[in-house]
C-alpha positions as CSV (number, residue, x, y, z in Angstrom):
1,M,81.8,155.2,115.6
2,S,83.3,158.7,115.3
3,R,86.5,159.5,113.5
4,K,89.5,161.1,115.1
5,A,91.5,163.1,112.5
6,I,95.2,163.9,112.9
7,S,95.6,167.3,114.5
8,N,98.2,169.9,113.5
9,L,98.9,167.9,110.4
10,E,101.0,170.4,108.6
11,S,103.4,170.9,111.6
12,L,104.2,167.2,112.1
13,S,107.7,165.8,111.3
14,R,108.0,162.8,109.1
15,E,108.5,160.6,112.1
16,E,105.5,162.0,113.9
17,L,103.4,161.6,110.7
18,V,104.4,158.0,110.4
19,K,103.4,157.4,114.0
20,E,100.0,159.0,113.4
21,L,99.5,156.9,110.3
22,S,100.3,153.7,112.2
23,P,96.6,152.4,112.3
24,I,96.6,152.6,108.5
25,I,100.0,151.0,108.2
26,K,99.0,148.2,110.5
27,E,95.6,147.5,108.9
28,F,97.0,147.3,105.4
29,D,100.3,145.8,106.3
30,A,102.0,148.6,104.4
31,S,105.8,148.4,103.9
32,L,107.5,151.6,105.1
33,I,110.0,152.8,102.4
34,T,112.4,155.5,103.6
35,E,114.7,155.7,100.6
36,P,113.8,157.3,97.2
37,V,112.5,154.7,94.9
38,T,110.9,154.9,91.5
39,S,107.8,153.1,90.2
40,K,110.0,150.9,88.0
41,Q,112.1,149.9,91.0
42,L,108.9,149.0,92.8
43,A,107.6,147.0,89.9
44,V,110.9,145.1,89.5
45,A,111.0,144.2,93.2
46,Y,107.4,143.1,93.5
47,T,107.3,141.1,90.2
48,A,110.5,139.4,91.2
49,N,108.9,138.2,94.4
50,A,105.4,137.4,92.9
51,D,104.2,133.9,93.7
52,T,101.8,133.8,90.7
53,E,101.5,135.5,87.4
54,D,98.3,137.2,88.4
55,P,98.1,141.0,88.0
56,F,98.4,143.2,91.1
57,Y,98.5,146.8,92.3
58,I,101.1,148.5,94.3
59,V,99.3,151.1,96.4
60,D,101.3,153.9,97.9
61,I,99.5,155.5,100.9
62,G,102.2,158.1,101.0
63,V,100.9,159.6,97.8
64,I,97.6,160.3,99.4
65,V,99.3,162.0,102.4
66,K,101.6,164.2,100.1
67,Q,98.6,165.2,98.0
68,Y,96.6,166.2,101.0
69,L,99.4,168.2,102.5
70,Q,99.9,170.0,99.1
71,F,96.1,170.7,98.8
72,V,95.7,172.3,102.2
73,K,98.9,174.3,101.7
74,L,98.1,175.7,98.3
75,L,94.3,176.1,98.8
76,P,94.1,176.8,102.6
77,R,90.5,178.0,102.4
78,V,89.2,174.9,100.5
79,K,88.2,171.7,102.3
80,P,88.7,168.6,100.2
81,F,85.7,166.3,99.9
82,Y,87.1,163.2,98.2
83,A,85.0,162.0,95.3
84,I,84.5,158.4,96.3
85,K,83.5,157.3,92.7
86,C,87.1,157.8,91.5
87,N,88.4,155.0,93.7
88,P,86.5,153.7,96.7
89,H,89.4,151.6,98.0
90,P,89.3,151.5,101.8
91,A,93.0,152.4,102.1
92,I,92.4,155.7,100.2
93,M,89.2,156.6,102.1
94,K,90.6,155.7,105.5
95,T,93.8,157.7,104.9
96,I,91.8,160.8,103.8
97,A,89.5,160.5,106.8
98,L,92.5,160.2,109.2
99,L,94.1,163.3,107.6
100,G,90.9,165.3,108.2
101,G,89.3,165.2,104.7
102,C,85.6,164.8,103.9
103,F,83.6,163.0,101.2
104,D,81.6,163.7,98.0
105,C,79.0,161.0,97.7
106,A,76.7,160.2,94.8
107,S,74.6,157.4,96.2
108,K,73.4,155.9,99.5
109,T,76.0,153.2,99.2
110,E,78.8,155.9,99.1
111,I,77.1,157.8,101.9
112,A,77.1,154.6,104.0
113,S,80.8,153.9,103.3
114,A,81.7,157.4,104.4
115,L,79.5,157.1,107.6
116,A,81.2,153.8,108.3
117,L,84.5,155.7,108.7
118,G,82.9,157.8,111.5
119,M,82.2,160.9,109.3
120,N,79.8,163.5,110.6
121,A,76.9,163.4,108.1
122,Y,75.9,167.0,108.6
123,N,79.4,168.5,108.1
124,D,81.6,166.0,106.3
125,I,79.4,164.7,103.5
126,I,77.9,166.4,100.4
127,F,75.4,164.4,98.4
128,A,76.7,165.7,95.1
129,N,74.5,164.0,92.6
130,P,72.1,166.6,91.1
131,C,69.6,163.9,90.0
132,K,68.8,161.4,92.8
133,Q,66.7,158.3,93.4
134,L,64.0,158.7,96.0
135,A,65.5,155.9,98.1
136,D,68.8,157.7,98.2
137,I,67.1,161.0,99.1
138,R,65.3,159.3,102.0
139,Y,68.5,157.6,103.2
140,A,70.5,160.9,103.1
141,R,67.8,162.6,105.1
142,K,67.6,159.8,107.6
143,T,71.3,159.7,108.2
144,G,71.6,163.5,108.8
145,V,73.3,164.6,105.6
146,S,72.7,168.4,105.2
147,M,74.2,169.4,101.8
148,V,72.7,168.2,98.5
149,T,73.2,169.4,94.9
150,F,70.4,170.1,92.4
151,D,70.1,171.6,88.9
152,N,66.4,171.7,87.9
153,E,62.9,172.3,89.1
154,H,61.8,168.6,88.9
155,E,64.5,167.8,91.5
156,L,63.2,170.6,93.7
157,I,59.7,169.1,93.7
158,K,61.1,165.8,94.9
159,I,63.2,167.5,97.6
160,K,60.2,169.6,98.7
161,E,58.2,166.4,99.3
162,H,60.9,164.1,100.7
163,W,63.6,166.4,102.2
164,P,62.3,169.9,102.7
165,E,65.0,171.0,105.3
166,A,67.9,170.1,103.0
167,G,70.6,172.6,102.4
168,L,70.5,173.1,98.6
169,V,73.6,173.6,96.5
170,M,72.7,174.7,93.0
171,R,75.1,173.2,90.3
172,I,75.7,175.5,87.4
173,I,77.1,174.8,84.0
174,T,80.6,176.0,83.3
175,D,82.8,175.8,80.3
176,D,84.3,172.3,80.3
177,S,85.5,172.3,76.7
178,Q,89.1,172.0,77.8
179,S,88.5,168.9,79.9
180,I,89.0,165.2,79.0
181,C,85.6,164.2,80.6
182,K,82.9,166.7,80.1
183,F,79.9,166.8,82.5
184,S,77.8,169.8,81.3
185,S,75.8,167.7,78.8
186,K,74.4,165.8,81.8
187,F,74.4,168.1,84.8
188,G,74.1,171.8,85.6
189,V,71.8,174.7,85.1
190,P,72.7,177.1,82.3
191,L,73.8,180.5,83.7
192,H,70.9,182.3,81.8
193,N,68.4,180.1,83.7
194,T,69.9,180.5,87.2
195,T,67.7,183.5,88.1
196,D,64.5,181.6,87.4
197,L,65.7,178.5,89.3
198,I,66.6,180.6,92.3
199,S,63.0,182.0,92.2
200,K,61.6,178.5,92.2
201,V,63.6,177.6,95.3
202,K,62.1,180.7,96.9
203,Q,58.6,179.8,95.7
204,Y,58.9,176.3,97.2
205,G,60.1,177.6,100.5
206,L,63.4,175.7,100.3
207,N,66.8,176.5,101.7
208,L,69.4,177.6,99.1
209,V,72.8,177.5,100.8
210,G,75.3,177.5,98.0
211,I,76.6,177.1,94.5
212,S,78.6,174.3,92.9
213,F,80.3,173.7,89.6
214,H,82.6,171.1,88.0
215,V,84.9,172.1,85.1
216,G,85.2,168.5,84.0
217,S,87.5,165.7,84.9
218,G,91.0,166.1,83.7
219,C,90.8,169.9,83.0
220,L,93.6,171.2,80.9
221,S,93.0,174.9,81.3
222,V,93.5,177.2,84.3
223,K,91.2,179.7,82.6
224,S,88.3,177.2,83.0
225,F,88.7,177.3,86.7
226,E,89.0,181.1,86.8
227,A,85.8,181.6,84.6
228,A,83.9,179.1,86.7
229,V,84.7,180.9,90.0
230,R,83.6,184.2,88.5
231,S,80.4,182.6,87.3
232,A,79.7,181.2,90.7
233,H,80.2,184.6,92.2
234,S,77.7,186.2,89.8
235,V,75.1,183.6,90.8
236,F,75.9,184.3,94.5
237,E,75.1,188.0,93.8
238,E,71.8,187.1,92.1
239,A,70.8,184.8,95.0
240,K,71.5,187.7,97.4
241,R,69.2,190.0,95.4
242,Q,66.5,187.4,95.8
243,G,67.0,187.3,99.6
244,F,69.2,184.2,100.0
245,D,72.3,184.5,102.2
246,M,74.4,181.6,100.8
247,K,77.4,180.3,102.7
248,V,78.7,177.4,100.6
249,L,80.8,177.3,97.4
250,D,81.8,174.0,95.9
251,I,84.5,174.3,93.3
252,G,84.3,170.7,92.2
253,G,87.1,168.7,90.8
254,G,89.2,168.4,87.7
255,F,92.5,168.8,89.4
256,P,95.4,166.7,88.0
257,G,96.7,163.7,89.9
258,S,100.3,163.5,88.7
259,D,103.2,166.0,88.3
260,D,103.5,165.3,84.5
261,V,100.1,166.9,83.7
262,K,99.8,170.5,82.7
263,P,98.5,172.8,84.1
264,S,99.8,171.5,87.4
265,F,97.8,171.7,90.6
266,A,100.1,174.4,91.8
267,E,99.4,176.5,88.7
268,I,95.7,176.1,89.1
269,A,95.8,176.9,92.9
270,D,97.9,180.0,92.2
271,V,95.0,181.4,90.1
272,V,92.1,180.1,92.2
273,R,93.4,181.0,95.6
274,P,93.6,184.8,95.3
275,L,90.3,184.8,93.3
276,L,88.5,183.1,96.1
277,D,89.7,185.7,98.6
278,E,88.8,188.5,96.3
279,L,85.2,187.4,95.5
280,F,84.0,185.5,98.6
281,S,83.9,186.7,102.1
282,E,85.5,184.7,105.0
283,D,82.2,183.4,106.2
284,V,81.6,181.4,103.0
285,R,82.6,177.8,103.4
286,I,84.6,176.7,100.3
287,I,84.9,173.0,99.5
288,A,86.1,171.0,96.5
289,E,85.6,167.4,95.1
290,P,89.0,166.1,94.2
291,G,89.1,162.5,93.1
292,R,91.8,162.0,90.4
293,Y,94.0,164.4,92.3
294,F,94.3,162.0,95.3
295,A,94.0,158.6,93.6
296,A,95.9,158.7,90.3
297,A,99.5,158.5,91.4
298,S,98.8,156.2,94.3
299,H,98.6,153.0,92.2
300,V,101.0,151.2,90.0
301,L,99.5,148.2,88.1
302,C,101.6,145.2,87.2
303,C,100.5,142.8,84.5
304,N,102.0,139.6,83.1
305,V,102.4,138.7,79.4
306,F,100.7,135.3,79.2
307,A,100.5,134.8,75.4
308,K,102.2,136.1,72.2
309,R,101.6,136.0,68.5
310,T,103.9,137.2,65.6
311,T,102.4,138.5,62.4
312,D,103.9,139.9,59.1
313,V,102.7,143.3,58.1
314,V,103.2,144.5,54.5
315,E,103.3,148.3,54.1
316,S,100.9,149.3,51.3
317,E,103.1,152.1,50.0
318,T,106.5,150.5,50.0
319,N,105.4,146.8,49.9
320,E,108.0,146.1,52.6
321,K,107.4,143.4,55.1
322,S,107.9,143.8,58.8
323,R,107.1,141.9,62.0
324,E,104.4,142.9,64.4
325,F,104.0,141.4,67.8
326,L,100.6,140.8,69.5
327,Y,100.8,140.4,73.3
328,Y,98.1,139.3,75.7
329,I,98.2,140.5,79.3
330,N,96.1,139.5,82.2
331,D,94.1,142.7,82.8
332,G,92.1,144.5,80.2
333,V,89.3,146.9,79.3
334,Y,86.7,144.9,81.3
335,G,88.9,145.3,84.3
336,S,91.4,148.0,85.3
337,F,91.7,149.3,81.7
338,N,88.0,150.4,81.6
339,C,89.6,153.8,81.9
340,I,90.3,153.7,78.2
341,I,86.6,153.7,77.5
342,F,85.1,155.6,80.4
343,D,87.9,158.0,81.2
344,H,89.3,158.5,77.7
345,A,92.7,157.4,79.0
346,I,95.7,156.7,76.7
347,V,97.8,154.2,78.6
348,T,101.5,153.7,78.4
349,P,102.9,150.2,79.0
350,L,106.3,150.2,80.6
351,V,108.6,147.2,80.6
352,V,109.7,145.9,84.0
353,K,112.9,144.3,82.7
354,E,113.9,145.6,79.3
355,P,115.8,143.0,77.2
356,M,119.5,143.7,76.8
357,M,121.6,142.9,73.8
358,A,125.1,141.3,74.2
359,T,126.6,144.8,73.8
360,G,124.7,146.1,76.7
361,E,122.4,148.2,74.6
362,I,118.6,148.0,74.9
363,E,117.0,145.9,72.2
364,S,115.3,147.6,69.3
365,T,111.6,148.2,69.5
366,Y,108.9,146.7,67.2
367,T,105.4,147.6,66.3
368,S,103.2,145.9,69.0
369,T,99.6,145.6,69.9
370,L,98.5,144.9,73.5
371,F,95.3,142.9,74.3
372,G,93.5,142.1,77.5
373,P,92.7,138.5,78.6
374,T,89.0,138.2,77.7
375,C,87.5,136.6,74.6
376,D,86.3,139.9,73.3
377,S,88.2,141.6,70.4
378,M,87.2,144.9,71.9
379,D,89.5,144.1,74.8
380,T,92.4,146.0,73.2
381,I,94.7,148.1,75.4
382,A,97.1,149.7,72.9
383,K,97.4,149.4,69.1
384,R,100.6,149.5,67.1
385,I,102.9,151.0,69.7
386,P,106.7,150.5,69.9
387,L,107.9,147.9,72.4
388,P,111.0,145.7,72.7
389,E,110.3,142.1,71.9
390,L,108.7,140.5,74.9
391,Q,108.4,136.9,75.9
392,V,105.7,135.0,77.6
393,G,106.1,135.5,81.4
394,D,107.5,139.0,81.1
395,W,105.9,141.8,83.1
396,L,104.6,145.2,82.2
397,Y,103.7,148.0,84.6
398,F,101.4,151.1,84.3
399,D,102.1,154.1,86.4
400,N,99.6,156.6,87.8
401,F,96.8,154.0,87.6
402,G,94.7,154.7,90.6
403,A,92.0,157.0,89.1
404,Y,88.8,155.5,87.5
405,T,90.4,152.1,87.0
406,L,89.6,149.4,89.5
407,A,86.5,151.4,90.6
408,A,84.6,150.4,87.5
409,G,86.4,147.1,86.8
410,S,84.4,143.9,86.4
411,A,85.1,140.2,86.5
412,F,83.9,139.5,83.0
413,N,85.1,136.2,81.7
414,G,86.3,135.4,85.2
415,F,89.2,137.9,85.1
416,K,89.5,140.3,88.1
417,T,92.5,142.2,89.4
418,S,92.0,142.3,93.2
419,K,95.5,141.7,94.7
420,H,97.1,144.8,96.3
421,H,100.5,145.4,97.9
422,Y,100.7,148.5,100.2
423,I,103.6,150.8,100.8
424,L,104.2,154.1,102.5
425,R,106.7,156.5,100.9
426,L,107.0,159.9,102.5
């Protein structure tokens, strides 16, 4: 199987784009939405027609398309290699493949899933895990993958023995102090050690083709991207001094996936774009590993309140008594809300149908705590937050819930959110 990507993507009209996306629309039975509609309106409509109280996702394929178009417009020199680990859902991967994107893989399973889409192993995949199992190295070599990251001499020894023709991309440490999820404690060679590691590559007779970095997932500073690009350029220069003619720059990920995050993708691109042109010649292939950028805003999660408790809370300073509500919903930290633990996410529950008073005003809010469905007290989603009083059977929804959520969710205690509704908004 070989893929056929959409040609002249940026010049297509909306109608032409919908036609090109028809295989995706058909496969996932996606509803085409032509009028402006909010996440809340979607949640209201889909919960009203739900045949059970089970939680579900509303997946908007149109978000993937819009994000891709924005990426290639604002960073025209950079080829997106989607980070599969963020959300390996077939709807996302197949849409990105159809649009012309490539894939960042961290294991042989992820490589296999990319190859199943018809990707060209040599050009369309980067094995971007600096520390790899031998079985995965052998698989990548066997399937024809050409680019692989590394960050230490021990990895070079493995590659020398099991994959000597690999195109090596050296991952460097950059400042990730402004990012929500920091990676430099686990991956990357310190800048003061790059000269020695480049010498080791030369000593082993291996092929150094490029440099990669990752400023951390959820980066909150444009300066982090700027500094990382400049650091990569300095390592390029050092490699040239040692006789390597490198042709690949991987600027990693860390790009925001929703418009309400600052700095915005546009602000980051406006700094990175001219810098890439200034520091790197046209013959250098520049790629990136966006994950959250594509996945975050594509998913809305809807959950049902299936149990409720009321407690009295006495304030220690004033001795005043107040009510607090404890709600239990049918997805939690062992499922989609694992992002609270692994991705340091702070989630915001939104009420699908806010209770109204007789006067037409929205009901007052009360201190509330939200729990997941399992029998573990750690399964806590939000503590002491303001919510209107809810009843058993009410629905909550969570916007921008596609990144690092269902990808790591389990079925602990028998609870698993697996139902999806697909739409296409363009």
